[in-house]
PAPALUM-617989 format. One record per residue (C-alpha): residue in one letter; y, z, x. Coordinates in Angstrom, 1 decimal, always signed. Layout:
N
(A, (Y, Z, X)),
...
# end
This chain:
296
(M, (-12.1, -43.7, +2.9)),
(A, (-12.2, -41.3, -0.2)),
(S, (-10.1, -41.9, -3.2)),
(I, (-7.1, -39.6, -3.9)),
(K, (-8.3, -39.2, -7.5)),
(K, (-11.7, -37.8, -6.4)),
(L, (-10.6, -35.7, -3.5)),
(D, (-11.5, -32.0, -3.9)),
(V, (-8.5, -29.9, -2.8)),
(S, (-9.5, -26.7, -4.7)),
(H, (-9.8, -24.9, -1.3)),
(L, (-6.1, -25.3, -0.7)),
(I, (-5.2, -22.8, -3.5)),
(G, (-3.9, -19.7, -1.8)),
(Q, (-3.2, -21.5, +1.5)),
(K, (+0.1, -20.8, +3.2)),
(V, (+2.5, -23.7, +3.7)),
(G, (+5.6, -22.6, +5.7)),
(T, (+6.9, -19.6, +3.8)),
(S, (+5.1, -20.6, +0.6)),
(T, (+1.7, -20.1, -1.0)),
(I, (+0.0, -22.8, -3.0)),
(L, (-0.8, -21.7, -6.5)),
(N, (-2.2, -24.6, -8.4)),
(E, (-2.4, -28.4, -8.6)),
(L, (+0.3, -30.1, -10.6)),
(A, (-0.1, -33.9, -10.4)),
(R, (-1.7, -36.7, -8.4)),
(G, (-0.1, -40.1, -7.5)),
(G, (-1.3, -43.2, -5.7)),
(M, (-1.5, -41.5, -2.3)),
(A, (-0.3, -37.9, -2.6)),
(I, (-0.9, -34.6, -4.5)),
(V, (+1.7, -32.3, -5.8)),
(F, (+1.1, -28.5, -6.1)),
(V, (+3.0, -25.6, -7.5)),
(A, (+3.7, -23.0, -4.8)),
(F, (+5.5, -19.6, -4.6)),
(Q, (+8.1, -19.3, -1.9)),
(Q, (+8.1, -15.7, -0.7)),
(S, (+11.4, -15.9, +1.3)),
(L, (+13.5, -16.8, -1.8)),
(K, (+11.1, -15.4, -4.5)),
(R, (+10.9, -18.7, -6.4)),
(R, (+8.4, -21.3, -7.5)),
(I, (+8.7, -24.7, -5.8)),
(A, (+6.7, -27.9, -5.6)),
(V, (+4.7, -29.0, -2.5)),
(K, (+3.8, -32.7, -2.1)),
(I, (+1.0, -33.3, +0.4)),
(L, (-0.6, -36.4, +2.0)),
(P, (-4.1, -35.5, +3.1)),
(K, (-4.9, -36.6, +6.6)),
(S, (-8.3, -37.8, +5.5)),
(L, (-6.6, -40.5, +3.4)),
(M, (-3.7, -41.1, +5.8)),
(T, (-2.9, -44.4, +7.4)),
(A, (+0.1, -45.2, +9.6)),
(A, (+1.7, -47.1, +6.7)),
(K, (+1.2, -44.2, +4.2)),
(A, (+2.5, -41.6, +6.7)),
(E, (+5.6, -43.8, +7.2)),
(L, (+6.2, -44.1, +3.5)),
(F, (+5.7, -40.4, +3.0)),
(Q, (+8.2, -39.5, +5.7)),
(Q, (+10.6, -42.1, +4.5)),
(E, (+10.6, -40.5, +1.0)),
(A, (+11.3, -37.1, +2.4)),
(E, (+14.2, -38.4, +4.6)),
(A, (+15.7, -40.5, +1.8)),
(V, (+15.8, -37.8, -0.8)),
(A, (+16.9, -35.1, +1.6)),
(Y, (+19.9, -37.3, +2.4)),
(L, (+20.9, -37.4, -1.3)),
(S, (+22.6, -34.6, -3.2)),
(H, (+23.0, -35.3, -6.9)),
(P, (+22.2, -33.2, -10.0)),
(N, (+19.9, -35.9, -11.4)),
(I, (+17.9, -36.5, -8.2)),
(I, (+15.1, -34.2, -7.1)),
(Q, (+16.0, -31.8, -4.2)),
(I, (+13.9, -31.8, -1.0)),
(F, (+13.8, -28.4, +0.9)),
(D, (+11.5, -28.8, +4.0)),
(V, (+9.0, -31.0, +5.7)),
(G, (+6.0, -30.0, +7.8)),
(E, (+2.4, -30.5, +8.9)),
(V, (-0.7, -28.4, +9.0)),
(D, (-4.2, -29.2, +10.2)),
(E, (-5.3, -30.9, +6.9)),
(F, (-2.2, -32.6, +5.6)),
(I, (+1.5, -33.4, +6.1)),
(Y, (+3.8, -32.2, +3.4)),
(F, (+7.3, -31.7, +2.0)),
(T, (+8.6, -29.0, -0.3)),
(M, (+10.9, -29.8, -3.2)),
(Q, (+12.5, -28.5, -6.4)),
(L, (+10.0, -27.7, -9.2)),
(I, (+11.2, -29.1, -12.5)),
(D, (+10.2, -27.2, -15.7)),
(G, (+9.8, -30.2, -18.0)),
(Q, (+7.9, -33.4, -18.7)),
(P, (+8.0, -37.0, -17.6)),
(M, (+9.8, -39.5, -19.8)),
(N, (+6.6, -41.4, -20.4)),
(H, (+5.0, -38.4, -22.1)),
(I, (+8.0, -38.1, -24.4)),
(L, (+7.7, -41.8, -25.3)),
(K, (+4.0, -41.4, -26.0)),
(K, (+4.6, -38.5, -28.4)),
(A, (+7.3, -40.4, -30.3)),
(K, (+5.0, -43.4, -30.6)),
(K, (+2.3, -41.3, -32.3)),
(Q, (+4.6, -39.9, -35.0)),
(V, (+3.3, -40.4, -38.5)),
(L, (+6.7, -41.2, -40.0)),
(P, (+8.1, -44.5, -38.8)),
(S, (+11.6, -43.1, -38.6)),
(K, (+10.4, -40.5, -36.1)),
(R, (+8.9, -43.0, -33.7)),
(F, (+12.2, -43.7, -32.0)),
(L, (+14.2, -41.2, -29.9)),
(P, (+17.7, -40.3, -31.2)),
(L, (+19.9, -43.1, -29.9)),
(K, (+22.9, -40.9, -28.9)),
(A, (+20.6, -38.5, -26.9)),
(T, (+18.8, -41.5, -25.3)),
(L, (+22.0, -43.1, -24.1)),
(K, (+23.2, -39.7, -22.8)),
(L, (+20.1, -39.4, -20.7)),
(F, (+20.2, -43.0, -19.5)),
(L, (+23.9, -42.8, -18.4)),
(Q, (+23.0, -39.8, -16.2)),
(I, (+20.2, -41.8, -14.7)),
(L, (+22.6, -44.7, -14.0)),
(D, (+25.1, -42.3, -12.4)),
(A, (+22.4, -41.0, -10.1)),
(L, (+21.3, -44.5, -9.1)),
(D, (+24.8, -45.5, -8.5)),
(Y, (+25.2, -42.6, -6.2)),
(A, (+22.0, -43.4, -4.3)),
(H, (+23.1, -47.0, -4.0)),
(Q, (+26.4, -45.9, -2.5)),
(Q, (+24.3, -44.1, +0.2)),
(D, (+22.4, -47.4, +0.8)),
(I, (+19.2, -46.1, -0.8)),
(I, (+17.4, -48.3, -3.3)),
(H, (+14.7, -46.5, -5.4)),
(R, (+12.5, -49.6, -6.2)),
(D, (+10.2, -47.7, -8.6)),
(I, (+12.3, -46.7, -11.5)),
(K, (+10.0, -46.2, -14.6)),
(P, (+9.5, -43.5, -17.2)),
(E, (+6.8, -41.7, -15.2)),
(N, (+9.4, -41.1, -12.4)),
(I, (+12.0, -39.5, -14.7)),
(L, (+11.4, -35.8, -15.4)),
(I, (+13.3, -34.2, -18.3)),
(E, (+14.1, -30.6, -17.9)),
(R, (+12.9, -28.5, -20.8)),
(H, (+16.0, -26.3, -21.4)),
(T, (+18.8, -28.5, -20.3)),
(Q, (+17.4, -31.9, -21.2)),
(R, (+18.7, -33.1, -17.8)),
(P, (+16.9, -36.2, -16.4)),
(I, (+15.7, -35.9, -12.8)),
(I, (+14.8, -39.0, -10.8)),
(T, (+11.7, -38.3, -8.7)),
(D, (+9.3, -40.2, -6.4)),
(F, (+11.3, -42.1, -3.9)),
(G, (+8.0, -43.1, -2.2)),
(V, (+8.8, -46.8, -2.1)),
(A, (+12.5, -46.4, -1.6)),
(R, (+14.3, -48.8, +0.7)),
(V, (+17.1, -47.6, +3.1)),
(L, (+19.4, -50.6, +3.4)),
(N, (+20.8, -49.7, +6.8)),
(G, (+17.4, -48.5, +8.1)),
(R, (+14.6, -50.3, +9.9)),
(T, (+13.2, -53.5, +8.3)),
(E, (+9.8, -53.5, +6.6)),
(D, (+7.0, -55.9, +6.0)),
(S, (+8.3, -57.8, +3.0)),
(S, (+4.9, -59.3, +2.3)),
(I, (+3.7, -55.8, +1.0)),
(V, (+4.5, -55.5, -2.7)),
(R, (+5.2, -51.9, -3.6)),
(G, (+6.2, -50.5, -7.0)),
(S, (+5.0, -50.8, -10.6)),
(P, (+4.6, -54.4, -11.8)),
(L, (+5.6, -53.7, -15.4)),
(Y, (+9.1, -52.5, -14.3)),
(M, (+9.5, -54.4, -11.0)),
(P, (+11.9, -57.3, -10.9)),
(P, (+10.6, -60.8, -9.9)),
(E, (+12.2, -60.7, -6.4)),
(Q, (+10.4, -57.5, -5.6)),
(I, (+7.1, -58.9, -6.7)),
(L, (+7.7, -62.0, -4.5)),
(G, (+8.5, -59.8, -1.5)),
(E, (+12.0, -61.0, -1.3)),
(T, (+15.1, -58.9, -0.4)),
(T, (+15.7, -56.1, -2.9)),
(D, (+19.1, -54.5, -3.5)),
(A, (+20.8, -52.4, -6.2)),
(R, (+20.3, -55.1, -8.8)),
(S, (+16.5, -54.7, -8.4)),
(D, (+16.9, -51.1, -9.6)),
(I, (+19.1, -52.4, -12.4)),
(Y, (+16.2, -54.6, -13.6)),
(A, (+13.8, -51.7, -13.6)),
(A, (+16.3, -49.4, -15.3)),
(G, (+17.0, -52.0, -17.9)),
(T, (+13.3, -52.3, -18.6)),
(M, (+13.1, -48.6, -18.9)),
(L, (+16.1, -48.5, -21.3)),
(L, (+14.2, -51.0, -23.5)),
(A, (+11.2, -48.7, -23.4)),
(M, (+13.4, -45.7, -24.3)),
(L, (+14.9, -47.7, -27.2)),
(V, (+11.6, -48.9, -28.8)),
(T, (+9.1, -46.3, -27.3)),
(Q, (+6.7, -49.1, -26.4)),
(L, (+7.6, -52.3, -24.5)),
(P, (+7.1, -55.4, -26.7)),
(L, (+4.8, -57.2, -24.4)),
(P, (+2.0, -59.7, -25.0)),
(K, (-1.5, -58.5, -24.2)),
(F, (-2.5, -59.0, -20.6)),
(K, (-6.0, -58.8, -19.3)),
(S, (-4.9, -57.4, -15.9)),
(H, (-1.9, -56.5, -13.7)),
(D, (-2.3, -59.9, -12.0)),
(A, (-1.9, -61.6, -15.3)),
(L, (+1.3, -59.6, -16.0)),
(I, (+2.7, -60.4, -12.6)),
(K, (+2.0, -64.1, -13.0)),
(A, (+3.7, -64.1, -16.4)),
(K, (+6.8, -62.4, -15.1)),
(L, (+7.1, -65.0, -12.3)),
(L, (+6.4, -68.0, -14.5)),
(N, (+8.5, -67.1, -17.6)),
(K, (+12.1, -67.1, -16.4)),
(R, (+13.3, -66.4, -19.9)),
(G, (+11.5, -63.0, -19.9)),
(I, (+8.2, -61.7, -21.2)),
(F, (+9.4, -59.3, -23.9)),
(L, (+8.4, -60.5, -27.4)),
(E, (+11.2, -58.8, -29.4)),
(R, (+14.8, -57.7, -29.0)),
(P, (+15.4, -53.9, -29.4)),
(S, (+17.5, -54.4, -32.5)),
(R, (+14.5, -56.1, -34.3)),
(I, (+12.4, -53.0, -33.6)),
(N, (+14.7, -50.0, -33.8)),
(P, (+17.1, -49.9, -36.8)),
(Q, (+19.4, -47.5, -34.9)),
(V, (+20.2, -50.3, -32.4)),
(N, (+23.1, -52.8, -32.8)),
(T, (+22.5, -56.4, -31.7)),
(I, (+25.1, -55.9, -28.9)),
(M, (+22.5, -53.7, -27.2)),
(D, (+20.2, -56.7, -27.1)),
(K, (+22.7, -58.5, -24.9)),
(I, (+23.1, -55.5, -22.6)),
(V, (+19.3, -55.1, -22.1)),
(Q, (+19.0, -58.9, -21.6)),
(K, (+21.7, -58.9, -18.9)),
(A, (+20.1, -56.0, -17.1)),
(T, (+16.6, -57.6, -17.1)),
(V, (+17.5, -61.3, -16.6)),
(Y, (+15.2, -63.1, -14.0)),
(D, (+18.0, -64.1, -11.6)),
(P, (+19.6, -61.0, -9.9)),
(E, (+22.9, -62.9, -9.7)),
(K, (+23.1, -62.8, -13.5)),
(R, (+22.5, -59.1, -13.8)),
(F, (+25.1, -56.4, -13.8)),
(A, (+26.6, -56.3, -10.3)),
(N, (+26.1, -52.6, -9.9)),
(C, (+25.2, -49.5, -11.9)),
(R, (+28.9, -48.7, -12.5)),
(E, (+29.3, -51.9, -14.4)),
(F, (+26.1, -51.3, -16.4)),
(K, (+27.2, -47.7, -17.1)),
(N, (+30.7, -48.8, -18.3)),
(V, (+29.3, -51.3, -20.7)),
(L, (+26.9, -48.7, -22.2)),
(E, (+29.8, -46.2, -22.4)),
(S, (+31.8, -48.7, -24.4)),
(Y, (+28.8, -49.3, -26.7)),
(R, (+28.4, -45.6, -27.3)),
(Q, (+32.1, -45.1, -28.1)),
(K, (+32.2, -48.1, -30.5)),
(Y, (+28.8, -47.8, -32.3)),
(L, (+27.7, -44.1, -32.1)),
# end
């Protein structure tokens, strides 16, 4: 089976998908390709995510359909909107909101490359404003019994003009009241995944809290303070064996804008045992709101 990274899809430019015409390729993920398209019926640009049938397995098709269904069920200003799903001869697809912006990981990479040390950190007030919106969206999704399970900077788009964060890529989301899945299959990004997800154990809202807490740390220091790992397998092994955590430094030791109280907040969100994390995103959000009011 061909690789998604090497698949030539140039012939799809100009093809009709529902009431839209594909204009250009935007991005590629682990199993799908996203295009920019023009929707004639509403005279607007949208995004089209496709899963080529040449790469499709039953498991991939199920995940793809589950993502569309999960996001379509949600309605929140900080969660990507799904418009339609469909199928053509060559691929299955869904259409969604096109965000004019860039992923959080690109913003962090730019900050990290700044010449002046003081410019290598994002403004703390703006960072917390963004993150509180993300927590609000996750809290809403959790109330609808949907766990994202792949929260990371790559899956947070920041709108160019409004600076609004948009959560994307619910491809490995878990619907709590839906059908059960094969727990032996580990899905997600090891760097941000909580231990219970790596182990294939039951995931819940606290799993997203771990990933969000790790992302908060990344946003505070622009590069996670990790030891060097030779492979993802080594990273996974270290996360499972080191129950005190794998981060080498606290955020306050790296970013002079950060108070030591924030160290405790990040620690609580990313603790190994889910029972010791924040019980839900509302609690996490309230603690950060208090921090913001007191220290910013």
